[in-house]
C-alpha beads as a LAMMPS data file, in Angstrom:
LAMMPS data file: protein, C-alpha beads

61 atoms
60 bonds

1 atom types
1 bond types

-500.0 500.0 xlo xhi
-500.0 500.0 ylo yhi
-500.0 500.0 zlo zhi

Masses

1 110.0

Atoms # bond

1 1 1 223.523 -36.708 -427.410
2 1 1 224.875 -37.333 -423.889
3 1 1 222.555 -36.872 -421.283
4 1 1 223.904 -33.250 -420.564
5 1 1 222.717 -32.102 -424.158
6 1 1 219.530 -33.811 -424.240
7 1 1 218.391 -31.770 -420.693
8 1 1 220.137 -28.641 -422.123
9 1 1 217.933 -28.744 -425.380
10 1 1 214.637 -29.617 -423.802
11 1 1 214.961 -26.855 -421.024
12 1 1 216.217 -24.310 -424.364
13 1 1 212.945 -25.616 -425.966
14 1 1 211.313 -24.542 -422.592
15 1 1 212.743 -21.446 -422.244
16 1 1 211.600 -20.608 -425.735
17 1 1 208.114 -21.727 -425.531
18 1 1 208.000 -24.243 -427.387
19 1 1 203.968 -25.412 -426.722
20 1 1 204.645 -29.027 -426.193
21 1 1 206.476 -30.916 -422.942
22 1 1 209.632 -32.556 -424.527
23 1 1 210.972 -35.672 -422.164
24 1 1 214.355 -37.127 -421.809
25 1 1 212.632 -40.545 -422.299
26 1 1 211.505 -39.090 -426.228
27 1 1 214.477 -39.988 -427.359
28 1 1 215.696 -43.478 -426.054
29 1 1 214.821 -44.463 -429.625
30 1 1 214.656 -42.248 -432.861
31 1 1 211.881 -40.325 -432.849
32 1 1 211.616 -38.696 -436.306
33 1 1 208.437 -37.079 -435.716
34 1 1 209.326 -35.191 -432.727
35 1 1 212.472 -33.426 -434.769
36 1 1 210.659 -32.613 -437.810
37 1 1 207.743 -30.508 -435.421
38 1 1 211.014 -29.240 -434.032
39 1 1 212.579 -28.058 -436.646
40 1 1 209.556 -26.994 -438.531
41 1 1 208.419 -24.792 -435.238
42 1 1 211.963 -23.557 -435.214
43 1 1 211.264 -22.305 -438.853
44 1 1 208.232 -21.065 -438.728
45 1 1 209.179 -18.997 -435.313
46 1 1 212.303 -17.308 -437.038
47 1 1 210.100 -16.317 -440.624
48 1 1 206.671 -17.277 -440.552
49 1 1 205.522 -16.946 -443.787
50 1 1 208.038 -18.562 -445.908
51 1 1 206.931 -22.438 -445.145
52 1 1 203.383 -22.039 -446.596
53 1 1 204.375 -22.189 -450.026
54 1 1 205.428 -25.127 -451.631
55 1 1 208.517 -23.457 -453.535
56 1 1 210.061 -22.433 -449.849
57 1 1 209.903 -25.144 -448.536
58 1 1 212.411 -27.437 -451.408
59 1 1 215.720 -25.901 -450.910
60 1 1 217.352 -24.825 -454.735
61 1 1 220.692 -24.522 -455.484

Bonds

1 1 1 2
2 1 2 3
3 1 3 4
4 1 4 5
5 1 5 6
6 1 6 7
7 1 7 8
8 1 8 9
9 1 9 10
10 1 10 11
11 1 11 12
12 1 12 13
13 1 13 14
14 1 14 15
15 1 15 16
16 1 16 17
17 1 17 18
18 1 18 19
19 1 19 20
20 1 20 21
21 1 21 22
22 1 22 23
23 1 23 24
24 1 24 25
25 1 25 26
26 1 26 27
27 1 27 28
28 1 28 29
29 1 29 30
30 1 30 31
31 1 31 32
32 1 32 33
33 1 33 34
34 1 34 35
35 1 35 36
36 1 36 37
37 1 37 38
38 1 38 39
39 1 39 40
40 1 40 41
41 1 41 42
42 1 42 43
43 1 43 44
44 1 44 45
45 1 45 46
46 1 46 47
47 1 47 48
48 1 48 49
49 1 49 50
50 1 50 51
51 1 51 52
52 1 52 53
53 1 53 54
54 1 54 55
55 1 55 56
56 1 56 57
57 1 57 58
58 1 58 59
59 1 59 60
60 1 60 61
């Protein structure tokens, strides 16, 4: 990701109300824990009750 992409991402997360401050330095090295926290937070924001059960956490084809 470019510097502009990271800056826009951090600003967007702040605007959406993400509870933790995300800095640009978090992405200097791969940060899988932060990415997983952000993805889980976004899913819970869109569908609050859908990640509480194991069957809803697994994508079924």
